[in-house]
PDB file of N, CA, C and O in Angstrom:
ATOM      1  N   UNK A   1      17.185  22.910  14.990  1.00  0.00           N
ATOM      2  CA  UNK A   1      17.364  23.321  13.608  1.00  0.00           C
ATOM      3  C   UNK A   1      18.848  23.531  13.310  1.00  0.00           C
ATOM      4  O   UNK A   1      19.634  23.932  14.168  1.00  0.00           O
ATOM      5  N   UNK A   2      19.183  23.248  12.086  1.00  0.00           N
ATOM      6  CA  UNK A   2      20.558  23.433  11.615  1.00  0.00           C
ATOM      7  C   UNK A   2      20.704  24.862  11.087  1.00  0.00           C
ATOM      8  O   UNK A   2      19.828  25.335  10.363  1.00  0.00           O
ATOM      9  N   UNK A   3      21.784  25.557  11.432  1.00  0.00           N
ATOM     10  CA  UNK A   3      21.984  26.917  10.913  1.00  0.00           C
ATOM     11  C   UNK A   3      22.024  26.938   9.380  1.00  0.00           C
ATOM     12  O   UNK A   3      22.535  26.014   8.748  1.00  0.00           O
ATOM     13  N   UNK A   4      21.486  27.991   8.809  1.00  0.00           N
ATOM     14  CA  UNK A   4      21.376  28.119   7.355  1.00  0.00           C
ATOM     15  C   UNK A   4      22.730  28.015   6.651  1.00  0.00           C
ATOM     16  O   UNK A   4      22.796  27.572   5.504  1.00  0.00           O
ATOM     17  N   UNK A   5      23.803  28.416   7.322  1.00  0.00           N
ATOM     18  CA  UNK A   5      25.119  28.375   6.667  1.00  0.00           C
ATOM     19  C   UNK A   5      25.537  26.944   6.322  1.00  0.00           C
ATOM     20  O   UNK A   5      26.410  26.742   5.478  1.00  0.00           O
ATOM     21  N   UNK A   6      24.926  25.959   6.962  1.00  0.00           N
ATOM     22  CA  UNK A   6      25.228  24.558   6.653  1.00  0.00           C
ATOM     23  C   UNK A   6      24.289  23.996   5.586  1.00  0.00           C
ATOM     24  O   UNK A   6      24.334  22.802   5.289  1.00  0.00           O
ATOM     25  N   UNK A   7      23.455  24.832   5.018  1.00  0.00           N
ATOM     26  CA  UNK A   7      22.503  24.405   4.000  1.00  0.00           C
ATOM     27  C   UNK A   7      23.142  23.687   2.818  1.00  0.00           C
ATOM     28  O   UNK A   7      22.675  22.612   2.443  1.00  0.00           O
ATOM     29  N   UNK A   8      24.202  24.247   2.213  1.00  0.00           N
ATOM     30  CA  UNK A   8      24.823  23.549   1.072  1.00  0.00           C
ATOM     31  C   UNK A   8      25.379  22.167   1.446  1.00  0.00           C
ATOM     32  O   UNK A   8      25.311  21.235   0.645  1.00  0.00           O
ATOM     33  N   UNK A   9      25.915  22.039   2.633  1.00  0.00           N
ATOM     34  CA  UNK A   9      26.432  20.746   3.081  1.00  0.00           C
ATOM     35  C   UNK A   9      25.286  19.758   3.287  1.00  0.00           C
ATOM     36  O   UNK A   9      25.391  18.595   2.896  1.00  0.00           O
ATOM     37  N   UNK A  10      24.204  20.211   3.893  1.00  0.00           N
ATOM     38  CA  UNK A  10      23.031  19.359   4.101  1.00  0.00           C
ATOM     39  C   UNK A  10      22.408  18.970   2.766  1.00  0.00           C
ATOM     40  O   UNK A  10      21.998  17.824   2.582  1.00  0.00           O
ATOM     41  N   UNK A  11      22.333  19.916   1.835  1.00  0.00           N
ATOM     42  CA  UNK A  11      21.815  19.625   0.498  1.00  0.00           C
ATOM     43  C   UNK A  11      22.646  18.528  -0.161  1.00  0.00           C
ATOM     44  O   UNK A  11      22.087  17.595  -0.739  1.00  0.00           O
ATOM     45  N   UNK A  12      23.963  18.626  -0.082  1.00  0.00           N
ATOM     46  CA  UNK A  12      24.841  17.619  -0.674  1.00  0.00           C
ATOM     47  C   UNK A  12      24.656  16.259  -0.016  1.00  0.00           C
ATOM     48  O   UNK A  12      24.688  15.230  -0.691  1.00  0.00           O
ATOM     49  N   UNK A  13      24.463  16.253   1.290  1.00  0.00           N
ATOM     50  CA  UNK A  13      24.251  15.005   2.017  1.00  0.00           C
ATOM     51  C   UNK A  13      22.957  14.333   1.567  1.00  0.00           C
ATOM     52  O   UNK A  13      22.936  13.133   1.293  1.00  0.00           O
ATOM     53  N   UNK A  14      21.880  15.110   1.492  1.00  0.00           N
ATOM     54  CA  UNK A  14      20.577  14.570   1.088  1.00  0.00           C
ATOM     55  C   UNK A  14      20.599  14.134  -0.372  1.00  0.00           C
ATOM     56  O   UNK A  14      20.136  13.042  -0.701  1.00  0.00           O
ATOM     57  N   UNK A  15      21.132  14.978  -1.245  1.00  0.00           N
ATOM     58  CA  UNK A  15      21.188  14.651  -2.666  1.00  0.00           C
ATOM     59  C   UNK A  15      21.996  13.382  -2.911  1.00  0.00           C
ATOM     60  O   UNK A  15      21.545  12.491  -3.631  1.00  0.00           O
ATOM     61  N   UNK A  16      23.183  13.292  -2.322  1.00  0.00           N
ATOM     62  CA  UNK A  16      24.021  12.114  -2.532  1.00  0.00           C
ATOM     63  C   UNK A  16      23.364  10.869  -1.943  1.00  0.00           C
ATOM     64  O   UNK A  16      23.482   9.779  -2.502  1.00  0.00           O
ATOM     65  N   UNK A  17      22.680  11.028  -0.826  1.00  0.00           N
ATOM     66  CA  UNK A  17      21.989   9.890  -0.222  1.00  0.00           C
ATOM     67  C   UNK A  17      20.871   9.361  -1.094  1.00  0.00           C
ATOM     68  O   UNK A  17      20.757   8.152  -1.301  1.00  0.00           O
ATOM     69  N   UNK A  18      20.047  10.256  -1.606  1.00  0.00           N
ATOM     70  CA  UNK A  18      18.926   9.827  -2.444  1.00  0.00           C
ATOM     71  C   UNK A  18      19.387   9.268  -3.793  1.00  0.00           C
ATOM     72  O   UNK A  18      18.863   8.257  -4.261  1.00  0.00           O
ATOM     73  N   UNK A  19      20.355   9.919  -4.405  1.00  0.00           N
ATOM     74  CA  UNK A  19      20.835   9.436  -5.702  1.00  0.00           C
ATOM     75  C   UNK A  19      21.540   8.084  -5.564  1.00  0.00           C
ATOM     76  O   UNK A  19      21.341   7.198  -6.396  1.00  0.00           O
ATOM     77  N   UNK A  20      22.360   7.918  -4.525  1.00  0.00           N
ATOM     78  CA  UNK A  20      23.040   6.635  -4.342  1.00  0.00           C
ATOM     79  C   UNK A  20      22.039   5.544  -3.974  1.00  0.00           C
ATOM     80  O   UNK A  20      22.226   4.386  -4.348  1.00  0.00           O
ATOM     81  N   UNK A  21      20.981   5.895  -3.246  1.00  0.00           N
ATOM     82  CA  UNK A  21      19.927   4.931  -2.925  1.00  0.00           C
ATOM     83  C   UNK A  21      19.254   4.434  -4.202  1.00  0.00           C
ATOM     84  O   UNK A  21      19.068   3.231  -4.383  1.00  0.00           O
ATOM     85  N   UNK A  22      18.896   5.350  -5.072  1.00  0.00           N
ATOM     86  CA  UNK A  22      18.235   5.003  -6.322  1.00  0.00           C
ATOM     87  C   UNK A  22      19.139   4.181  -7.242  1.00  0.00           C
ATOM     88  O   UNK A  22      18.734   3.128  -7.735  1.00  0.00           O
ATOM     89  N   UNK A  23      20.341   4.655  -7.468  1.00  0.00           N
ATOM     90  CA  UNK A  23      21.252   3.980  -8.397  1.00  0.00           C
ATOM     91  C   UNK A  23      21.672   2.614  -7.858  1.00  0.00           C
ATOM     92  O   UNK A  23      21.737   1.649  -8.620  1.00  0.00           O
ATOM     93  N   UNK A  24      21.955   2.514  -6.568  1.00  0.00           N
ATOM     94  CA  UNK A  24      22.354   1.215  -6.016  1.00  0.00           C
ATOM     95  C   UNK A  24      21.191   0.231  -6.053  1.00  0.00           C
ATOM     96  O   UNK A  24      21.399  -0.964  -6.265  1.00  0.00           O
ATOM     97  N   UNK A  25      19.980   0.717  -5.850  1.00  0.00           N
ATOM     98  CA  UNK A  25      18.809  -0.160  -5.941  1.00  0.00           C
ATOM     99  C   UNK A  25      18.613  -0.714  -7.333  1.00  0.00           C
ATOM    100  O   UNK A  25      18.379  -1.910  -7.506  1.00  0.00           O
ATOM    101  N   UNK A  26      18.709   0.152  -8.328  1.00  0.00           N
ATOM    102  CA  UNK A  26      18.565  -0.291  -9.725  1.00  0.00           C
ATOM    103  C   UNK A  26      19.692  -1.245 -10.094  1.00  0.00           C
ATOM    104  O   UNK A  26      19.449  -2.281 -10.713  1.00  0.00           O
ATOM    105  N   UNK A  27      20.911  -0.908  -9.724  1.00  0.00           N
ATOM    106  CA  UNK A  27      22.060  -1.757 -10.051  1.00  0.00           C
ATOM    107  C   UNK A  27      21.970  -3.118  -9.360  1.00  0.00           C
ATOM    108  O   UNK A  27      22.250  -4.150  -9.970  1.00  0.00           O
ATOM    109  N   UNK A  28      21.583  -3.113  -8.104  1.00  0.00           N
ATOM    110  CA  UNK A  28      21.450  -4.375  -7.370  1.00  0.00           C
ATOM    111  C   UNK A  28      20.360  -5.233  -7.989  1.00  0.00           C
ATOM    112  O   UNK A  28      20.547  -6.436  -8.168  1.00  0.00           O
ATOM    113  N   UNK A  29      19.230  -4.632  -8.315  1.00  0.00           N
ATOM    114  CA  UNK A  29      18.131  -5.379  -8.935  1.00  0.00           C
ATOM    115  C   UNK A  29      18.549  -5.967 -10.274  1.00  0.00           C
ATOM    116  O   UNK A  29      18.250  -7.125 -10.565  1.00  0.00           O
ATOM    117  N   UNK A  30      19.238  -5.177 -11.089  1.00  0.00           N
ATOM    118  CA  UNK A  30      19.660  -5.680 -12.411  1.00  0.00           C
ATOM    119  C   UNK A  30      20.709  -6.777 -12.283  1.00  0.00           C
ATOM    120  O   UNK A  30      20.766  -7.677 -13.121  1.00  0.00           O
ATOM    121  N   UNK A  31      21.532  -6.716 -11.254  1.00  0.00           N
ATOM    122  CA  UNK A  31      22.601  -7.700 -11.094  1.00  0.00           C
ATOM    123  C   UNK A  31      22.100  -9.035 -10.541  1.00  0.00           C
ATOM    124  O   UNK A  31      22.548 -10.096 -10.976  1.00  0.00           O
ATOM    125  N   UNK A  32      21.163  -8.983  -9.572  1.00  0.00           N
ATOM    126  CA  UNK A  32      20.759 -10.229  -8.910  1.00  0.00           C
ATOM    127  C   UNK A  32      19.268 -10.522  -8.956  1.00  0.00           C
ATOM    128  O   UNK A  32      18.842 -11.622  -8.604  1.00  0.00           O
ATOM    129  N   UNK A  33      18.469  -9.549  -9.386  1.00  0.00           N
ATOM    130  CA  UNK A  33      17.028  -9.740  -9.408  1.00  0.00           C
ATOM    131  C   UNK A  33      16.434  -9.574  -8.017  1.00  0.00           C
ATOM    132  O   UNK A  33      17.109  -9.144  -7.082  1.00  0.00           O
ATOM    133  N   UNK A  34      15.175  -9.918  -7.901  1.00  0.00           N
ATOM    134  CA  UNK A  34      14.452  -9.745  -6.642  1.00  0.00           C
ATOM    135  C   UNK A  34      14.573 -11.026  -5.820  1.00  0.00           C
ATOM    136  O   UNK A  34      13.654 -11.845  -5.790  1.00  0.00           O
ATOM    137  N   UNK A  35      15.710 -11.190  -5.157  1.00  0.00           N
ATOM    138  CA  UNK A  35      15.977 -12.385  -4.352  1.00  0.00           C
ATOM    139  C   UNK A  35      15.509 -12.167  -2.916  1.00  0.00           C
ATOM    140  O   UNK A  35      15.119 -11.063  -2.534  1.00  0.00           O
ATOM    141  N   UNK A  36      15.554 -13.227  -2.139  1.00  0.00           N
ATOM    142  CA  UNK A  36      15.047 -13.188  -0.764  1.00  0.00           C
ATOM    143  C   UNK A  36      15.700 -12.102   0.083  1.00  0.00           C
ATOM    144  O   UNK A  36      15.005 -11.369   0.786  1.00  0.00           O
ATOM    145  N   UNK A  37      17.003 -11.991   0.026  1.00  0.00           N
ATOM    146  CA  UNK A  37      17.711 -11.009   0.855  1.00  0.00           C
ATOM    147  C   UNK A  37      18.056  -9.729   0.086  1.00  0.00           C
ATOM    148  O   UNK A  37      19.076  -9.096   0.355  1.00  0.00           O
ATOM    149  N   UNK A  38      17.208  -9.355  -0.862  1.00  0.00           N
ATOM    150  CA  UNK A  38      17.445  -8.177  -1.695  1.00  0.00           C
ATOM    151  C   UNK A  38      17.644  -6.918  -0.855  1.00  0.00           C
ATOM    152  O   UNK A  38      18.571  -6.149  -1.111  1.00  0.00           O
ATOM    153  N   UNK A  39      16.796  -6.699   0.135  1.00  0.00           N
ATOM    154  CA  UNK A  39      16.884  -5.459   0.916  1.00  0.00           C
ATOM    155  C   UNK A  39      18.210  -5.370   1.683  1.00  0.00           C
ATOM    156  O   UNK A  39      18.773  -4.284   1.815  1.00  0.00           O
ATOM    157  N   UNK A  40      18.707  -6.497   2.186  1.00  0.00           N
ATOM    158  CA  UNK A  40      20.008  -6.483   2.872  1.00  0.00           C
ATOM    159  C   UNK A  40      21.136  -6.158   1.900  1.00  0.00           C
ATOM    160  O   UNK A  40      22.022  -5.362   2.213  1.00  0.00           O
ATOM    161  N   UNK A  41      21.103  -6.771   0.730  1.00  0.00           N
ATOM    162  CA  UNK A  41      22.132  -6.513  -0.281  1.00  0.00           C
ATOM    163  C   UNK A  41      22.066  -5.071  -0.767  1.00  0.00           C
ATOM    164  O   UNK A  41      23.093  -4.417  -0.952  1.00  0.00           O
ATOM    165  N   UNK A  42      20.842  -4.583  -0.973  1.00  0.00           N
ATOM    166  CA  UNK A  42      20.660  -3.205  -1.444  1.00  0.00           C
ATOM    167  C   UNK A  42      21.176  -2.210  -0.400  1.00  0.00           C
ATOM    168  O   UNK A  42      21.900  -1.276  -0.745  1.00  0.00           O
ATOM    169  N   UNK A  43      20.815  -2.401   0.858  1.00  0.00           N
ATOM    170  CA  UNK A  43      21.248  -1.444   1.881  1.00  0.00           C
ATOM    171  C   UNK A  43      22.769  -1.455   2.040  1.00  0.00           C
ATOM    172  O   UNK A  43      23.375  -0.411   2.278  1.00  0.00           O
ATOM    173  N   UNK A  44      23.376  -2.611   1.912  1.00  0.00           N
ATOM    174  CA  UNK A  44      24.836  -2.689   1.983  1.00  0.00           C
ATOM    175  C   UNK A  44      25.473  -1.950   0.809  1.00  0.00           C
ATOM    176  O   UNK A  44      26.429  -1.194   0.986  1.00  0.00           O
ATOM    177  N   UNK A  45      24.937  -2.174  -0.388  1.00  0.00           N
ATOM    178  CA  UNK A  45      25.443  -1.492  -1.583  1.00  0.00           C
ATOM    179  C   UNK A  45      25.218   0.015  -1.471  1.00  0.00           C
ATOM    180  O   UNK A  45      26.071   0.807  -1.872  1.00  0.00           O
ATOM    181  N   UNK A  46      24.066   0.407  -0.921  1.00  0.00           N
ATOM    182  CA  UNK A  46      23.746   1.828  -0.797  1.00  0.00           C
ATOM    183  C   UNK A  46      24.709   2.534   0.148  1.00  0.00           C
ATOM    184  O   UNK A  46      25.214   3.610  -0.172  1.00  0.00           O
ATOM    185  N   UNK A  47      24.968   1.940   1.306  1.00  0.00           N
ATOM    186  CA  UNK A  47      25.864   2.587   2.265  1.00  0.00           C
ATOM    187  C   UNK A  47      27.276   2.728   1.702  1.00  0.00           C
ATOM    188  O   UNK A  47      27.937   3.744   1.915  1.00  0.00           O
ATOM    189  N   UNK A  48      27.728   1.712   0.988  1.00  0.00           N
ATOM    190  CA  UNK A  48      29.038   1.797   0.348  1.00  0.00           C
ATOM    191  C   UNK A  48      29.049   2.899  -0.707  1.00  0.00           C
ATOM    192  O   UNK A  48      29.989   3.690  -0.783  1.00  0.00           O
ATOM    193  N   UNK A  49      28.005   2.941  -1.511  1.00  0.00           N
ATOM    194  CA  UNK A  49      27.910   3.968  -2.558  1.00  0.00           C
ATOM    195  C   UNK A  49      27.850   5.371  -1.951  1.00  0.00           C
ATOM    196  O   UNK A  49      28.461   6.304  -2.473  1.00  0.00           O
ATOM    197  N   UNK A  50      27.118   5.514  -0.855  1.00  0.00           N
ATOM    198  CA  UNK A  50      26.973   6.827  -0.221  1.00  0.00           C
ATOM    199  C   UNK A  50      28.303   7.317   0.344  1.00  0.00           C
ATOM    200  O   UNK A  50      28.581   8.516   0.332  1.00  0.00           O
ATOM    201  N   UNK A  51      29.117   6.400   0.835  1.00  0.00           N
ATOM    202  CA  UNK A  51      30.441   6.784   1.339  1.00  0.00           C
ATOM    203  C   UNK A  51      31.291   7.436   0.256  1.00  0.00           C
ATOM    204  O   UNK A  51      32.127   8.292   0.547  1.00  0.00           O
ATOM    205  N   UNK A  52      31.079   7.032  -0.990  1.00  0.00           N
ATOM    206  CA  UNK A  52      31.803   7.623  -2.106  1.00  0.00           C
ATOM    207  C   UNK A  52      31.047   8.807  -2.714  1.00  0.00           C
ATOM    208  O   UNK A  52      31.661   9.771  -3.170  1.00  0.00           O
ATOM    209  N   UNK A  53      29.724   8.730  -2.718  1.00  0.00           N
ATOM    210  CA  UNK A  53      28.910   9.758  -3.366  1.00  0.00           C
ATOM    211  C   UNK A  53      28.982  11.105  -2.648  1.00  0.00           C
ATOM    212  O   UNK A  53      29.100  12.143  -3.299  1.00  0.00           O
ATOM    213  N   UNK A  54      28.912  11.101  -1.327  1.00  0.00           N
ATOM    214  CA  UNK A  54      28.882  12.362  -0.595  1.00  0.00           C
ATOM    215  C   UNK A  54      30.148  13.189  -0.810  1.00  0.00           C
ATOM    216  O   UNK A  54      30.041  14.362  -1.167  1.00  0.00           O
ATOM    217  N   UNK A  55      31.342  12.628  -0.609  1.00  0.00           N
ATOM    218  CA  UNK A  55      32.534  13.442  -0.881  1.00  0.00           C
ATOM    219  C   UNK A  55      32.656  13.829  -2.352  1.00  0.00           C
ATOM    220  O   UNK A  55      33.170  14.898  -2.682  1.00  0.00           O
ATOM    221  N   UNK A  56      32.179  12.949  -3.232  1.00  0.00           N
ATOM    222  CA  UNK A  56      32.234  13.263  -4.665  1.00  0.00           C
ATOM    223  C   UNK A  56      31.377  14.470  -4.990  1.00  0.00           C
ATOM    224  O   UNK A  56      31.792  15.347  -5.747  1.00  0.00           O
ATOM    225  N   UNK A  57      30.179  14.516  -4.417  1.00  0.00           N
ATOM    226  CA  UNK A  57      29.288  15.667  -4.639  1.00  0.00           C
ATOM    227  C   UNK A  57      29.944  16.937  -4.114  1.00  0.00           C
ATOM    228  O   UNK A  57      29.880  17.981  -4.763  1.00  0.00           O
ATOM    229  N   UNK A  58      30.572  16.858  -2.951  1.00  0.00           N
ATOM    230  CA  UNK A  58      31.236  18.035  -2.397  1.00  0.00           C
ATOM    231  C   UNK A  58      32.362  18.532  -3.307  1.00  0.00           C
ATOM    232  O   UNK A  58      32.561  19.738  -3.451  1.00  0.00           O
ATOM    233  N   UNK A  59      33.093  17.605  -3.917  1.00  0.00           N
ATOM    234  CA  UNK A  59      34.204  17.984  -4.783  1.00  0.00           C
ATOM    235  C   UNK A  59      33.750  18.456  -6.160  1.00  0.00           C
ATOM    236  O   UNK A  59      34.366  19.349  -6.743  1.00  0.00           O
ATOM    237  N   UNK A  60      32.694  17.872  -6.678  1.00  0.00           N
ATOM    238  CA  UNK A  60      32.260  18.153  -8.049  1.00  0.00           C
ATOM    239  C   UNK A  60      31.335  19.360  -8.136  1.00  0.00           C
ATOM    240  O   UNK A  60      31.241  19.980  -9.195  1.00  0.00           O
ATOM    241  N   UNK A  61      30.658  19.705  -7.060  1.00  0.00           N
ATOM    242  CA  UNK A  61      29.702  20.819  -7.084  1.00  0.00           C
ATOM    243  C   UNK A  61      30.297  22.118  -7.630  1.00  0.00           C
ATOM    244  O   UNK A  61      29.669  22.742  -8.485  1.00  0.00           O
ATOM    245  N   UNK A  62      31.471  22.553  -7.182  1.00  0.00           N
ATOM    246  CA  UNK A  62      32.016  23.801  -7.747  1.00  0.00           C
ATOM    247  C   UNK A  62      32.295  23.700  -9.254  1.00  0.00           C
ATOM    248  O   UNK A  62      32.109  24.672  -9.985  1.00  0.00           O
ATOM    249  N   UNK A  63      32.735  22.537  -9.711  1.00  0.00           N
ATOM    250  CA  UNK A  63      32.976  22.347 -11.147  1.00  0.00           C
ATOM    251  C   UNK A  63      31.672  22.383 -11.930  1.00  0.00           C
ATOM    252  O   UNK A  63      31.606  22.969 -13.011  1.00  0.00           O
ATOM    253  N   UNK A  64      30.640  21.761 -11.388  1.00  0.00           N
ATOM    254  CA  UNK A  64      29.332  21.767 -12.047  1.00  0.00           C
ATOM    255  C   UNK A  64      28.760  23.174 -12.117  1.00  0.00           C
ATOM    256  O   UNK A  64      28.193  23.562 -13.139  1.00  0.00           O
ATOM    257  N   UNK A  65      28.903  23.938 -11.046  1.00  0.00           N
ATOM    258  CA  UNK A  65      28.415  25.325 -11.050  1.00  0.00           C
ATOM    259  C   UNK A  65      29.138  26.150 -12.108  1.00  0.00           C
ATOM    260  O   UNK A  65      28.519  26.940 -12.821  1.00  0.00           O
ATOM    261  N   UNK A  66      30.438  25.962 -12.205  1.00  0.00           N
ATOM    262  CA  UNK A  66      31.232  26.691 -13.201  1.00  0.00           C
ATOM    263  C   UNK A  66      30.804  26.292 -14.613  1.00  0.00           C
ATOM    264  O   UNK A  66      30.677  27.149 -15.487  1.00  0.00           O
ATOM    265  N   UNK A  67      30.583  25.012 -14.838  1.00  0.00           N
ATOM    266  CA  UNK A  67      30.138  24.537 -16.154  1.00  0.00           C
ATOM    267  C   UNK A  67      28.789  25.140 -16.520  1.00  0.00           C
ATOM    268  O   UNK A  67      28.576  25.545 -17.662  1.00  0.00           O
ATOM    269  N   UNK A  68      27.880  25.199 -15.555  1.00  0.00           N
ATOM    270  CA  UNK A  68      26.564  25.794 -15.799  1.00  0.00           C
ATOM    271  C   UNK A  68      26.700  27.266 -16.146  1.00  0.00           C
ATOM    272  O   UNK A  68      26.005  27.749 -17.040  1.00  0.00           O
ATOM    273  N   UNK A  69      27.572  27.988 -15.468  1.00  0.00           N
ATOM    274  CA  UNK A  69      27.787  29.404 -15.770  1.00  0.00           C
ATOM    275  C   UNK A  69      28.312  29.576 -17.183  1.00  0.00           C
ATOM    276  O   UNK A  69      27.907  30.501 -17.886  1.00  0.00           O
ATOM    277  N   UNK A  70      29.208  28.699 -17.607  1.00  0.00           N
ATOM    278  CA  UNK A  70      29.793  28.798 -18.944  1.00  0.00           C
ATOM    279  C   UNK A  70      28.806  28.408 -20.041  1.00  0.00           C
ATOM    280  O   UNK A  70      28.891  28.908 -21.162  1.00  0.00           O
ATOM    281  N   UNK A  71      27.877  27.521 -19.717  1.00  0.00           N
ATOM    282  CA  UNK A  71      26.958  26.990 -20.727  1.00  0.00           C
ATOM    283  C   UNK A  71      25.626  27.740 -20.810  1.00  0.00           C
ATOM    284  O   UNK A  71      24.821  27.472 -21.702  1.00  0.00           O
ATOM    285  N   UNK A  72      25.394  28.663 -19.902  1.00  0.00           N
ATOM    286  CA  UNK A  72      24.128  29.407 -19.930  1.00  0.00           C
ATOM    287  C   UNK A  72      24.371  30.866 -20.265  1.00  0.00           C
ATOM    288  O   UNK A  72      25.442  31.423 -20.021  1.00  0.00           O
ATOM    289  N   UNK A  73      23.334  31.460 -20.835  1.00  0.00           N
ATOM    290  CA  UNK A  73      23.442  32.872 -21.241  1.00  0.00           C
ATOM    291  C   UNK A  73      23.333  33.775 -20.029  1.00  0.00           C
ATOM    292  O   UNK A  73      22.654  33.465 -19.049  1.00  0.00           O
ATOM    293  N   UNK A  74      24.022  34.901 -20.125  1.00  0.00           N
ATOM    294  CA  UNK A  74      23.938  35.912 -19.062  1.00  0.00           C
ATOM    295  C   UNK A  74      22.663  36.706 -19.214  1.00  0.00           C
ATOM    296  O   UNK A  74      22.177  36.914 -20.326  1.00  0.00           O
ATOM    297  N   UNK A  75      22.119  37.149 -18.092  1.00  0.00           N
ATOM    298  CA  UNK A  75      20.874  37.945 -18.129  1.00  0.00           C
ATOM    299  C   UNK A  75      21.131  39.319 -18.682  1.00  0.00           C
ATOM    300  O   UNK A  75      20.206  40.125 -18.789  1.00  0.00           O
TER     301      UNK A  75
END
């Protein structure tokens, strides 16, 4: 098991992985359609996207949290 203190990092890894998987799949399908080697092209696009998505999520998360605090009412 991973220690709980690494939870936010693991969350960012999983979130960025799933979102980049979804977006790269849709983008690849729209760009080339359902061709014979679609899964190879999709996985290549996904891994490239994930390399950018994970650090981006780590950098943007504090800004997003701050924006949510500013845009929501206090209890």
